[in-house]
C-alpha positions as CSV (number, residue, x, y, z in Angstrom):
1,G,-214.5,11.4,70.2
2,F,-215.5,7.7,70.4
3,N,-216.3,5.4,67.6
4,V,-219.4,3.5,68.7
5,K,-220.9,0.5,67.0
6,A,-224.4,-0.7,67.8
7,F,-225.4,-4.3,67.6
8,E,-229.0,-5.5,66.9
9,D,-228.4,-8.8,68.7
10,I,-226.1,-8.4,71.6
11,V,-226.5,-12.0,72.6
12,L,-225.2,-13.0,69.1
13,M,-222.2,-10.7,69.4
14,V,-221.3,-12.1,72.8
15,W,-221.5,-15.7,71.5
16,E,-219.4,-14.9,68.5
17,K,-216.7,-13.4,70.7
18,F,-217.1,-16.3,73.1
19,L,-216.3,-18.8,70.3
20,G,-213.0,-17.0,69.6
21,N,-212.1,-17.0,73.3
22,V,-213.0,-20.7,73.7
23,T,-210.9,-21.6,70.7
24,L,-207.8,-19.6,71.6
25,S,-207.5,-18.9,75.3
26,A,-207.1,-22.2,77.0
27,S,-205.5,-23.8,74.0
28,T,-202.7,-21.2,73.8
29,A,-202.1,-21.6,77.6
30,A,-202.1,-25.4,77.6
31,F,-199.8,-25.7,74.6
32,D,-197.8,-22.5,75.4
33,M,-198.1,-21.2,71.9
34,T,-199.0,-17.9,70.2
35,V,-202.2,-18.0,68.1
36,G,-200.2,-18.4,64.9
37,E,-198.2,-21.3,66.4
38,L,-201.4,-22.9,67.5
39,M,-202.9,-22.7,64.1
40,A,-199.7,-24.1,62.5
41,S,-199.7,-27.2,64.8
42,D,-201.3,-30.3,63.4
43,E,-201.6,-31.6,67.0
44,A,-202.9,-28.5,68.8
45,W,-205.2,-26.7,66.3
46,P,-207.7,-29.6,66.1
47,V,-207.9,-29.5,69.9
48,A,-208.6,-25.8,69.8
49,L,-211.3,-26.3,67.1
50,G,-212.8,-29.2,69.1
51,C,-213.3,-26.8,72.0
52,M,-214.9,-24.3,69.8
53,L,-217.2,-26.8,68.1
54,E,-218.5,-27.9,71.6
55,A,-219.3,-24.2,72.3
56,Y,-220.9,-23.8,68.9
57,R,-223.1,-26.9,69.4
58,V,-224.4,-25.8,72.8
59,G,-225.0,-22.3,71.4
60,V,-227.1,-23.7,68.6
61,H,-228.9,-26.0,71.1
62,L,-229.7,-22.9,73.2
63,G,-231.2,-21.1,70.1
64,V,-228.3,-18.8,69.2
65,K,-228.7,-17.9,65.5
66,F,-225.2,-17.6,64.3
67,K,-224.7,-15.6,61.1
68,F,-222.3,-18.1,59.6
69,D,-222.7,-21.8,58.6
70,D,-219.1,-22.8,59.0
71,P,-217.8,-22.1,62.5
72,V,-214.4,-23.5,61.7
73,A,-214.0,-21.0,58.9
74,Y,-215.3,-18.2,61.1
75,V,-212.8,-18.8,63.9
76,T,-209.9,-19.6,61.5
77,E,-210.4,-16.3,59.7
78,F,-210.5,-14.4,63.0
79,A,-207.5,-16.2,64.4
80,S,-205.5,-15.6,61.2
81,T,-205.7,-11.9,61.8
82,I,-203.8,-12.1,65.1
83,P,-201.0,-14.7,64.6
84,D,-198.6,-13.1,67.1
85,A,-201.2,-12.7,69.9
86,S,-200.9,-14.4,73.2
87,P,-204.3,-14.4,74.9
88,S,-204.5,-13.3,78.5
89,M,-204.9,-16.9,79.7
90,R,-201.5,-17.8,78.3
91,L,-200.0,-14.7,79.7
92,D,-201.4,-15.6,83.1
93,H,-199.9,-19.0,83.0
94,L,-196.5,-17.7,81.8
95,A,-196.6,-15.4,84.9
96,G,-197.7,-18.2,87.2
97,R,-201.1,-16.6,87.8
98,P,-204.5,-18.4,87.9
99,S,-206.5,-17.9,84.8
100,E,-210.2,-17.3,83.9
101,V,-210.5,-20.9,82.4
102,D,-213.6,-21.6,84.6
103,V,-215.6,-18.7,83.0
104,I,-214.6,-19.5,79.4
105,N,-213.9,-23.1,78.7
106,G,-215.4,-24.2,82.0
107,R,-218.6,-22.4,81.1
108,V,-218.8,-24.6,78.0
109,V,-218.5,-27.7,80.1
110,D,-221.3,-26.4,82.4
111,L,-223.6,-25.4,79.6
112,C,-223.1,-28.8,77.9
113,R,-223.7,-30.7,81.1
114,E,-226.9,-28.7,81.8
115,N,-228.2,-29.5,78.3
116,G,-227.3,-33.1,77.9
117,L,-224.3,-32.5,75.7
118,E,-220.7,-33.6,76.1
119,A,-217.6,-31.3,76.1
120,P,-214.6,-33.6,76.3
121,Y,-212.2,-31.1,74.7
122,N,-213.1,-28.3,77.0
123,Q,-213.1,-30.7,80.0
124,A,-209.6,-31.9,79.2
125,L,-208.2,-28.4,78.8
126,C,-209.8,-27.2,82.0
127,A,-208.3,-30.2,83.8
128,I,-204.9,-29.5,82.4
129,L,-205.0,-25.8,83.3
130,R,-206.5,-26.3,86.8
131,T,-203.9,-28.9,87.6
132,R,-201.1,-26.6,86.5
133,E,-202.6,-23.7,88.4
134,A,-202.8,-25.8,91.6
135,R,-199.0,-25.9,91.5
136,F,-198.5,-22.2,91.1
137,D,-196.7,-20.4,93.9
138,P,-199.1,-17.7,95.2
139,A,-196.1,-15.5,96.3
140,E,-194.6,-15.6,92.8
141,A,-197.9,-14.8,91.1
142,R,-198.3,-11.6,93.2
143,R,-194.9,-10.3,92.1
144,T,-195.7,-10.4,88.4
């Protein structure tokens, strides 16, 4: 059988998962770190949290009613449960494959722009990853 969980507010569930992805995906790829290494870095972790806070702010602006008051504590608690994880965006970059940065961190940039907000952390990580991806060898990416 299957274990099924119903959510009263599917939009909220998607946004909460989105915050985790925004925090960890592009950051682990850009810094080439596992989640635990990212969290332990005094340089990289604040960048990851900056990305998340931009997503959180635009979510609140759009009317998302998060069930927590402290988004930093929320994502930190989540991330601490998966210290050895390497999100798929990092794995894509390690394999020389283009990532889904545009639909995760790039989406934060788009939503912020559409709503008069700024997203400098997400813009920077998108620029870094897109620049790196432009140099990937398509033939190598297909082999992995």
